[in-house]
N, C-alpha and C positions, 0 to 999 in steps of 0.2 A: 026164723032159719038158722040155719045150726051150718056155719061156714069154716072147712079146711081146708088147709091152703098147702098144698103138693108141692113140697120143693125140691127143685133139680138141681143136686147137687155139685157138679162140676161146669165149668166153665171154658175145661179145655174143647182147643180144634182143632183138626175133629171131634166130637163127641156123637152118644147116641144116650145118652141121658133124658135127651129132650125124648125120643122113641120108647124111653123104658118106662117113664114117667106118662106119658099119654096111655101106653100101652094099661097102666093100673088104674090110669083114671077112667079109664073105658072095662075094662074088666070090675072095677065099685059100680060103675053103673048100671050094671045090667045084675049085679045084685038085688037090686029092688029091695033095698033092705031098710030104708027110709028115706017118705020122700020132703022130707024136712032137711034133707041138709045139700050141700053145695060146698062142690070140688071147684079149688082155682088152681091153675096153674103158677108157680111162682119160679122164676128162672132167675138163679145170680146173676149171667150175667147180662142181664138189664139192669141190672143197679151196679156193677162197675167198682164197686166201693174199695177205696184202694184200704193197702193195710191200717188196723186200726191206728185211729189217729186225731180219736177225743181225748181230752186233758182232765177230763171227769173219770172214774170209776166210773160201769154202768149199772153197778149195782148202787152208787150213791145218787143213783140221778131221781129226783121225785115225780120231774114233768120231763115230757122232750124239748121243751121252750129252755132247758139248760144242755142241749146238747149242742155244739157252737157250729158244728156242718152239717149244710144243708141235704147233705148224704144222705147222713143218719138221722136228718128230720126226717126224708123221707123214708128211708127202711123200716123205723120207727112206727109212722103210720102206716106202713103194709100190712106190716106182722102182726101189731097192735087190732086191725081187723077182721083175722080168726079168729077161731074158739078151739083151735085144735090144727097139727101137722101129720103131714106122713113125708117123711124125711125120704128121699131117694137118690141114692148115691153109689158108684162105684169104687171096687178096693185099688188103693197105690200103696204097693209099699207094705203091705197087711198094715194101711190104716188107710183114714177118707181126706178130701182133697182139702186141697189148708186154706181155699177157698169158703169153702164149708163153714170151715172151723170158725175162718173172718167173721165169717157172718152172723154167725153165732156171737161173737165176742163185743160185738159192740152195742149188744142190747144185753139185755137181766128182766126187768120186771115187764117187760112184753112178752116176754115168755115164761115166766113162771106161772105155776098152778093148771096151765095145757097140759095138756092131750098127745104126746106122739107115738109114732109108728113109725117102725124105720125100716124101708127094704134096702138091700144091700144087692150089690150083681158084681159078676167073675168069674173066671175060671173056675174058678171052687167056692162062687158064692158069696165070696166077703165076709165071714164071719167074724175073721177079727175087726176089718173096719164096724161092723156093726156091734161089737163088744164095745168099742172108744166109745163113740158114737154115743151109744148107752150111756156108758160111765158121764158123760160128759154134757148130755141134757139132763142127768139126775143131779148133775151139778147146779145147773139154775133152776132148781125145783121143776123138772116141769115131770108130769107123770107119765113115764113111759111103758109100753106095751110090758109083758110076758112074754107074746107067741114073737118068736124072729121071722121075717119074711129075706129066705138067701135065695136069690135066683144065679145057678147056674149055667153056662153054654156048656150047652152039650157037646161040642166039640169044638177041634182046633179050627177046621175055616172058620167057622160061625165067631170063634173067639178074635181071629186075626181079620174079621170083618170089620167086626165091631171096633178092635181099633182103629181104623180106618177111619170111622163115623159111617159107614153106608148102610141105607135101611136094610136092616134086618127085617122086615115084613114082620114082627114079631108073631104078632095074632096068628096071619094066615099060614103058619112055620112051626108053630105049636112050640116054641121055641122053649118058653118057661111053662108049657103044660104041666110037669110035672109040684109045679109050687103052687096051680091054681087054688088047693085045699089047703094050703097055710093064708094066702095072701085072704083067704075072703074068712077065715079063720081072727087072722088077726083084724084085719076090718071092722068084725063083730064085739072084737075086745075096746076097739078104741070109739067104738060106740057105745062100748055101754061106761068108758073114762068118763066120756065125755056128759052124757046123761048124770056121770054122780059129782060135776065138778058144780 
């Protein structure tokens, strides 16, 4: 069984990132592209990682036993379990959340060589944070998708509701309907990258 972690990249309260990630997970499940792929949500908020506090540079770590802190060992164990990832993140001031960058920086070898798909969302889809995150993931030698998924809120009313963390009922309201084809294309590319791993 191939295991893909769907990373909820925002820890803000309130937030809608879990809604967006669940929407993506549900849409992908309906594609029926493979019965040997398992998707699992990974919520950064559940790990409550402090600002990077390890004494050794992650690239120098040969075994997770070398990590000093239990929170790093747990994070390492979690990420090691997965064959690939879907990063779901909002755009903040043309970038992505600090908590997401911090969670990436805690590790190195656990990410290396694994395929990654990036889904960003915002008033204009989060194109700038998508590009920045892609560059960072390539820096830790992940195989990133060529296809980007940019989810744009269709109007200001929904954007305001999202900023308040309200239940958007994304699927029923067809909020990201225009991006479904992009999502499917990107997931197909991710599965191809997983097969080549």
